[in-house]
N, C-alpha and C positions, 0 to 999 in steps of 0.2 A: 363164827366171827364174820365171814363174808356176808351172811344174811343180815347181821346186825349193821354192818357198814352200809349195805344197800338200803336198808330201811332208814338209817339216819340220813343218808344222802338224798333219798327220795323226799323225806320230810323237809330237808333243807331246800330242795327245789320247789316244793309247794309254798314254803315261806317266801322264797324269792319271787315266785310267780304272783303271789298275792301282794307283795310289798312294793315292787318296782312298777312304776307307771308304764303303760304301753309305749313301745317305740313306734315310729311313724309307719314302718312297713307292716307291723302287726295290726295297727289300726286300719290301714289300707285293706289288708286281707279280711279284717272283720267286716268292713263295708261290703266286701264280696259275699260274705256269708249271709247277707240280707237279700241277696239277689237270687233269681232262679234261672239265670242264663246257663247255657251248657258249658261255656268256658270263658276265658278272659284274655285280654291282649297280652299281659305280662307273663302269665303262667297258666297251666292247666287248673282245673277246679278242685283238686284234692285238698288244698289248703283251706278253701272255703268250707268244704264238707267237714274237715276236722274241727274247725272252729265252731261250726254249727252243732256238732256233737257235744263239745264242752259247754257251750252257752245254753244248750237244752237242759243241762244238769244244773249249772251254777248261775245261769242268767248272764246278762251283759255286764260281767265283772271282769277284772283282769285275770282272776283265776279261771273263770269260764272260758275266756279266749285262749288261755295257755294250757288248760287241763289236758288237751289232746297230746301235747308234747310230752307231758309227764308219763302218760300212758304209753306213748310211742317208745320212750326210753326203756320201760320195763319189758315191753314186748320184744324189743331188740335184744335185751340181755337174755331173755328166755330162749330166743332162737340161737344166739351165740352159744349158750350153755349146751343146748341139744346138739348143735353141730360138733362142738368139741367133744362132747360125751360120746357121740357115735364114732368119731375118728380116733379117739385115744383111750376111752374107758378109764381115764385118770382124773381123780377128783381135784388134784392140785391144778391141773391144766384148766379144768372147768372154772375154778375159782379165779385164776388169772384172767380168763376170757371175760368174765362178768365184771371184774374189778377194773380192768383197763379202761372201759368207758367212764367209770366214775373218776378215774385219775386224769382224764383229759378234759380241759376246760370246755372244749367244743360240746361235750356231752354231759359231763358231770354237773354243769350249771346251765349251759346255754340250750340244752334240749327243752328247757322251760320257756324258751323264747320261740314262739311258733314261726315257722318259715316253711316254704315248700320243701326244703331239704329234710326237715324234721318228719314230714309226712312220708317222704320217699324212703327213708332209711329202713323202717321195719319191713316194708314190702320188698326192698332190694335184698335184705338179709334173708327174707322168706324165700326169695327165688333161689339164693345160694343153698339154703337148707333143702329145698325141693330137689336140687341137682345132686346134693349129697345123698339124699334118700334114693335117687335114681341109681347112683353108683352101687350102693349097698344092696339094693333089692333086685336090680336088673329089670324092674317093671317099667315099661315105657310110658305108662300113664302118668308117671311123675313129670314127664315133659309137659303135660297139660297143666299141671299145677304151677310149674315154672313159668309157662306162658301167661297164666292168669296173673301171677305176682309181677311179672315183667310189665304187663299192661297196666296194672295198678301203680307201679313205679313211674311209668311214663305219664300216667294220669295225675301224678303228683309234681313231677318236674322233668323237663326234657333231657337233662343231663343223664338220666337213667340209660340213655342210648350208649353211654360210654362203657357200659358193661358188655356190649355186644362183642368186642374182640375177645373177651375172656370166655364167653359162651361159645364163640366160634372155635377158639383153641381147644376148649374142653371137648367139643364135638369132633374136631378134625385131627388133632395131634395123637391121641391115644390109638392103640391098635384096634379098638372097637369101632373105628369110624365107619367101616363099610357096613357093619350091622345097623347103625343108626341112620346112615344115609339111605339105606334101602327100606327103612321103617317109616310109616306114615306119621309117627308121633312128633318128631321135631317140626315137621311142616304144619301139623295141626296146632302145635304150640305157638307158632308164629301167627296163625289165624286167630287163635284165642287172644293173643296179645293185641292184635290189631282191633278185634271186636271190642275188647275192654277199653281201648284207647279211643274208640270211635266218637265219643262226644266231642273231643278236641278236634278231630278231623272234620266232623260235620260243621262245627262252629266256624272253623277256619275256611272251609269251602264256601260258607255263606258270607264271609267277611274278607275276601281277597287274600287268604292265607296270611292274615295280619300277624299272628303270633310268631310264625316261622320267620317272617321278615324282621320283626322286632328283635328276636333273639339272634338272628343271623348277623346283626351288626357286631356283636361281641365275638362271634365265631370267626368273622372275616377281618376284623379291625387290625390294622398294623400301623403303628406310629413311630417305628424306628426303635432300635435297641436302646434300652434304658437300664442302667445298673440299679436305679432306685426301685423300679418295679420288680426286678429279680429279688432284691433284698427284702421288699415287702412280702413277697410270696414265701420265701424261705423263713423269714422271721415270723410270719403268721403261723406257719405250720409248727414251728418250735413253741410258740406261745400258746396255741390253741390245742395242740395234741400233747405237748409236753417237752421240756428241754431234755429230759432223759428218755421219755417215752418214744419220741420220734425216732431217734437212732435205734432203739431197741426193736421197734416194729419194722423199720426198714431193713435192718439186718436179718430179722426173721423172714421177711418177705423174699429177700434175695436168696437166702438158703432154701426156702420153699420152692422158688422158681427153679433154682439149679437142680434140686431133687426131682421136681416134677417133670421138667423137660428132658432130663437125662434118662429117666426111667419111664417116661410117658404115662405118668400117674395122673388120672383125670382130676382129682380133687385138688392136688397141689398145683396143677396148671391153672385150674379155675380160680382158686383163692389168690394166688400171687399175681396173675395177669389182671384180675379185677381191680387191683390197687395200683400196680406199677405202671400200667398203661395210662390211666388218668393222671397219676402223679407226674409222669414225664410229659404228658400233653400240657398240663397246666404250667409246668416249668418252662416249656417252649413258648407258651402264650405269655408268660411273665417277662420274656425277653423284650416284648414290645407293648405290653398292656398290663394294667394293674388287675390282678386276679382278686375277685371279691372274697371277703372273709369266709362266707359260707359255701362258696362254690365247691371246694374239695370235701365238704363235710360228709357226703354220701359214701365215700370210699373207705374211710378208716376203720369202721366196725369190722369189715371183712379182714382187714389187716390185723386186727386184734385176735381174731380167730386163728389166722395163720401163724402168728407169733406164739400163741399158746400151744398149738399143735407142734410147732417146731421144737419147743422145750422137751416134749416127750420123745421126739424123733432123734435127738442128739445122742442119748446113750444107746439107742437101738442101732445107730449107724457107726458106733465105735469111736465116737469123739473122745478126746482125752478128758480125764477127770477135772483137770484144771479149766478146760473150756466150758465144761458143764457147770462147774461151780461159779465161774465168772458170769455165765449167762443167767443163772438163777439170781446171783447178786444184783445184776443190773435190772432185771425184771422187778425184783423186790424194791430196789431203790426207786425205780420209775413209779411203782404203785404208791409207795409211802410219800415221796416228794410231790407226786401229782395230786393226790388227794389233799395233802396239806395246802398246796397252792390253790386248789379249787375252793377250799374252805376260807382261805385268806381273801380271795376275790369276793366271795359271798359276803363276808363280814364288812369288807370295804364298801360295798354298795348298800347293804342293808343297815349297818350299824354305825359306820364311821361318818363324821361330819366334814371330812376334808375332800378337796379336789386336787389330786396330784398331777393330773394330765391336762388341766385347762380345757380349752375348746376341743382338744383331741380325744377327750374321754368318749368312748363309744356309746355309753349310756347317757352321760350328761349332755352330750351334743344333741340328743333328741328328747331331753326332759324340759319341763317348765312350760308346757303348752297351756296348762291351767291358768297361768298368768295372762296369756293372750286371750283365752276364752272369757276370763273375768272382765277384761277391758272391752271385749266385743259385746258382752251382755250389757255393760253400762252404756255403750254406744247405741245399742238397740233400744234401750229404755229412754235415752235422751232424745233420740231422733224419731222414734216411732217406726223405724225400719222393721221389716218382717223377715228378711232373709240375709244370708251371708254369701259373699262371692270370694273366690280365691283364684290364684293363677299358678298354683303348683299342687301336685297330688298329696304331698306330705301335710301341708296346712289343711287342705280339704279333708283328709282322713282324720286328722286330730280334732278338727272342729265337729265333724260328724260324730266322732266318738264321745267328745265331751258334752255336746248338746243333746245327744241321744234322741234325735227326732223332734225335739221341741221347736227347732228352727230349721227351715230348709237350708241346706248348704250345697252350693254348686261350684264346681271348678269350671270357669267360663271358657277355658281353652283346653287343649289336649282332649277334645271330646271323643277322639278315637279310643281312649281308654275305657269309655263308659258305654260302649255299644251294647244294646239290649238291657240296659239298666232300667229300673222302674222309675216312674214319675217321682221326682223329689218333693213335689208339692207345688206345682205351678200355680194353683189357685191362690197360694199365699205369696207368690212372686210377681205374677203379671199385674202391672199397674201399681205396684208398691215400691217404696224406696228400699234399698239394700245397703249393707255394710260390706265394703271391700277390705280384706285383710291381706296385705302383701309384704313379704319379707324384702327388706332392702338389700340390694338395689333392684329386685325383681319388680318392684312397684312402678318402675319407669320403663317397663318393657315396651318395645315398638308395637306390640299387639294393640295397645290402647289407641293407636291410630286407626284401627279397624273397628273400634267399638264406639258408637255414638252416645255413650252415657255421659252424663254430667257428674264430675267428681268434686266433692266438697271436702277438703281436708278436715279431719277430726282429731288428729294427733298421732302419737306414737306409743308403742308399748315395747318394753324390753323383755326378752326371755332369758332367765338366769337359772343357773344350777350351782348350788353351794357357793353363792357369791360371785360366780364367774359369768360375765356377759356372754351369752351364746349367739343371739341374733336380736335385731331390732326390726319391728314391724310397723308399717304405716297403716292407718285406718282412714278410710274415706267413706263418705256417704254417696251412694249411687242413685241417680234419678233419671227418668226419661228413657229407660231402656229395659228390655226384657231379654235375658240370655236365651240363646238358641241351643237346645239340647242336641239336635242332630243337624249341624251345619253341613254344607257340601263337603265332599272328601278332599277337594282342592283348596278348601278354606284354611287359612292359618289357625283358625280356632278349632279345627278338627285334628290337625297334625299333632303327633306326640313327640316328645323329646326322648331320644334313645341314649341311654348312658352306657358308654363303653369305658369302664374304669373311671378315670377322672375327666375323660374327654366327652364332649357332648356333640351329637350331630342331629340334624333335622331329617326325619324320615318322611318322605312324601308318599301319599297313597294313591 
């Protein structure tokens, strides 16, 4: 039954991946996959490599872009199954571990949406799997495998560093600490991780450590305590992990932590700390900052493994029959209700004609760019212009995706995002008229005071989803100016906007 459920849910994710148009960040990462640079301002290069893998098989299609996420989900489930098998030898616990991701919207549907978190998850779980193998075998060479997967996790997203406290506790709290502190393997594992992560370090060393400063805004931002951002964080976890699943997993993690630290059991310490520390960190950040919907995505699969193992440990530790029956009931309820919720959300986006959330809909808010592209194509035909200009990376990414190289697209500002990118087609830009596409009110940015182009209004175009107006865009004809791809680093056209929750700051380089 579990195999049939996984097969059906995988088929559902493939349909979703094929039917729903790309979101802006997905299109942005797709543009990265066309580059050969070592790393990028926003994130490490893992996401670009995953997309390149999918598009090599299915071409530049929505399924091609998202295919890697579907594979990542299956790999994650296989690793969770083997972790739980090794720790419990209980088939029911294995089934729970592999079905929990299917019952959480984060994974059951949204693993089909590619993001750096999706790339990191299988590598992070593989690191945990390696450390479980270390405990069971006592073979120090598993430290090296853990170091490799840790490096690959960091090569996917910087938040992988948040597993460091769990690995440190795994090493230092159990009675075996002196054995491993005197062994070369943990130190070699760190070197393996750094070597694997070196493309990011090399790129940043060449670019004034831009990625670390870019991400550092979120890590250090503090805007005062806000009940709204706390509510956003907790509400998102309930919605994306599951209204029943979240308390089930958290209770399993707390019991696993109590068990592990009381008896100094390495695996229980590892699994519980790997989730509870990031969960509490993000909760503290949510006191003053809106936590992004995908930021905690990397940690919950480890929690699923811990919750499944906890079910097996309850009878072994002499818990009452009533407690055990209650735990099994709530796990089954979480699985059934969670999978039903995931299917309902899938049907809403793929089959339903309604929009219940208006502009707040996370998919609809980034849909409808084909309407903008169609109007842009008409403007190109009317004016004889040969290229497209934008002033935000989302519009830039969607125009590149929708035009597929037929027309050069340039974001004329935030050039710090595009360091080491290839020539977009300057032979078709220099000396030719262009079309500017700007979301209102961004089209009146003070940046235009720095740009000597002549702007001739061409009209407006609305972006709608299921009858709801999402955004309005201005179209202008640009003449008398050629964009500069590599402006000086103190130029306002080089500086990038750094988003910390809903707040925006200007980062100088």
